[in-house]
DOPA-6553 format. One line per 8 residues: number of its first residue (from 1); their letters; for each residue x, z, y of N, C-alpha, C, O. Coordinates in steps of 0.1 Angstrom, whole numbers, always signed. Each point is the difference from the previous one (the first is absolute). Layout:
NUM	a	X:Z:Y:X:Z:Y:X:Z:Y:X:Z:Y | ...
//
This chain:
1	mnnykmka	+1884:+581:-1350:+3:+14:-3:+13:+4:+8:+10:-7:+0 | -11:+18:+6:+11:+5:+8:+10:+8:-9:-5:+8:-9 | +17:-10:+10:+10:+8:-7:+5:+11:+9:+3:-2:+12 | -2:+14:-18:+4:+12:+8:+15:+2:-3:+4:-1:-12 | +4:+2:+22:+14:+3:-2:+3:+14:+6:-3:+2:+12 | +9:+7:-20:+3:+13:+5:+10:-1:+11:+10:-7:-1 | -12:+15:+11:+10:-1:+12:+9:+12:+0:+9:+0:+8 | -10:+10:-17:+9:+11:+0:+13:-4:-5:+1:-7:-10
9	plvevpna	+10:+10:+17:+13:-4:-4:+4:+8:-13:-4:+11:-2 | +13:-17:-5:+5:+7:-12:+12:+9:+5:+9:-5:+6 | -10:+17:-10:+10:+10:+4:+11:+0:-10:-3:+3:-12 | +15:-6:+16:+12:+1:-9:+7:+14:+2:-1:+5:+11 | +7:+0:-22:+6:+14:+1:+9:+1:+11:-1:+11:+7 | +10:-20:-4:+10:+2:+11:-7:+2:+14:+6:+6:+9 | -18:-12:-8:-7:+1:+13:-11:+10:+0:-7:+2:+10 | +6:+6:-20:-11:+10:-2:+3:+13:+7:+12:+4:+1
17	nqkqkell	-23:+3:+4:+3:+13:+4:+1:+10:-12:-1:-5:-11 | +3:+17:+14:+3:+10:-11:-11:+1:-11:+3:-1:-12 | -15:+2:+17:-12:+1:-9:-1:-13:-8:-3:+1:-12 | +4:-12:+18:-1:-13:-7:+11:-1:-10:-2:-5:-11 | +14:+9:+14:+11:-1:-9:-2:+8:-12:+2:-4:-12 | -8:+16:+14:-3:+9:-12:-10:-7:-9:+2:+1:-12 | -12:-6:+17:-11:-7:-8:+6:-12:-7:-3:-2:-11 | +10:-6:+19:+5:-13:-6:+11:+4:-11:+0:-7:-10
25	slakkenk	+8:+17:+12:+9:+4:-10:-7:+5:-13:+5:-3:-11 | -15:+11:+13:-8:+4:-11:-6:-11:-8:-1:-1:-12 | -5:-9:+20:-5:-12:-7:+10:-7:-8:-3:-5:-11 | +15:+3:+17:+11:-7:-8:+3:+8:-12:+3:-6:-11 | -2:+19:+12:+3:+9:-12:-10:-2:-11:+3:-1:-12 | -16:+1:+16:-10:-1:-10:-3:-14:-5:-5:-1:-12 | +8:-9:+20:-3:-14:-4:+12:-9:-3:-2:-11:-4 | +14:+17:+7:+12:-8:-1:+1:-11:+10:+9:-8:+0
33	mipnmyka	-19:+8:+9:+0:-10:+11:-10:+5:+11:-7:+10:-3 | +6:-16:+14:-9:+3:+10:-10:-12:+2:+4:-10:+6 | -16:+11:-11:-10:-11:+2:-2:-3:+15:+0:+10:+8 | -2:-22:-4:-3:-4:+14:-12:+7:+5:-1:+4:+11 | -9:-1:-20:-12:+7:+4:+4:+13:+5:-6:+5:+10 | +15:+2:-16:+5:+13:+4:+7:-1:+14:-2:+9:+8 | +10:-19:-7:+7:-2:+13:-9:-2:+12:+3:+3:+11 | -15:-9:-14:-10:-2:+11:-8:+13:+2:-2:+4:+11
41	mvnlpall	-1:+3:-22:-8:+12:+1:+7:+11:+7:-6:+9:+6 | +20:-9:-7:+7:+11:+6:+1:+0:+15:+5:+9:+6 | -11:-20:+0:-2:+0:+14:-8:+13:+4:+1:+5:+11 | -10:-1:-20:-8:+12:+2:+4:+9:-12:-6:-1:-11 | +16:+9:+13:+6:+8:-12:-11:+7:-8:+1:+1:-12 | -11:+5:+19:-10:+7:-7:-8:-9:-9:-5:+5:-11 | +3:-17:+14:-7:-10:-8:+8:-2:-13:-6:+1:-11 | +19:-4:+12:+8:-2:-12:+1:+13:-8:-1:-1:-13
49	dsymygyk	+3:+12:+19:+1:+13:-7:-13:+2:-8:+1:+4:-12 | -13:-6:+18:-12:+2:-7:-2:-9:-11:-5:+3:-11 | +9:-16:+13:-1:-10:-11:+8:+4:-12:-4:-1:-11 | +17:+4:+14:+9:+3:-11:-5:+13:-7:+1:+1:-13 | -6:+9:+20:-5:+12:-6:-12:-3:-9:-1:+4:-12 | -8:-12:+17:-12:-3:-7:+3:-9:-13:-6:+2:-10 | +15:-11:+12:+4:-9:-11:+6:+9:-11:-4:-2:-12 | +13:+11:+15:+6:+8:-10:-10:+9:-7:+0:+1:-12
57	kfreggdf	-9:+5:+20:-10:+9:-6:-10:-8:-10:-3:+5:-10 | +0:-17:+14:-9:-8:-8:+7:-4:-13:-6:+1:-11 | +19:-4:+12:+7:-4:-12:+2:+12:-10:-1:-2:-12 | +4:+13:+18:+3:+12:-8:-12:+7:-5:+0:+5:-12 | -11:-4:+20:-11:+9:-4:-12:-7:-5:-10:+7:-3 | +10:-20:+2:-12:-7:-5:-1:-1:-15:+10:+1:-7 | -22:-4:+2:-2:-2:-14:+0:-15:-3:-2:-4:-12 | +5:-4:+21:+1:-15:-2:+13:-4:-7:+10:+7:+2
65	ssaeqevv	-11:-17:-10:+12:-5:-6:+8:-8:+10:-5:-2:+11 | +18:-1:-14:+8:-8:+10:-7:-13:+4:+0:-4:+12 | -6:-3:-22:-7:-12:+3:-12:+2:+9:-2:-8:+9 | -5:+18:-12:-12:+3:+8:+4:+4:+15:-7:-3:+9 | +18:+10:-8:+5:+4:+13:+4:-13:+8:-3:+0:+12 | +9:-9:-18:+3:-13:+6:-12:-7:+5:+0:-6:+11 | -11:+6:-19:-12:-6:+4:-6:+6:+13:-4:-6:+9 | +5:+20:-9:-5:+7:+12:+8:-4:+12:-5:-2:+11
73	f	+18:+2:-12:+9:-4:+11:-2:-15:+4:+6:-5:+9
//
């Protein structure tokens, strides 16, 4: 079985461009930390932006319980 290793670098706030900094700062504000997944996704800012938007809408607007939401994720 082959193991896949993600090759996208993790973007840290001091090395981020303006759009990346905005998204990472928002992630930290909302999560109290910046998950490594977000640091990788922000290589394509639109990807992280879409993910964070969709995640928020799913959490706020769904009829699933918190436990059910975790199963979906």
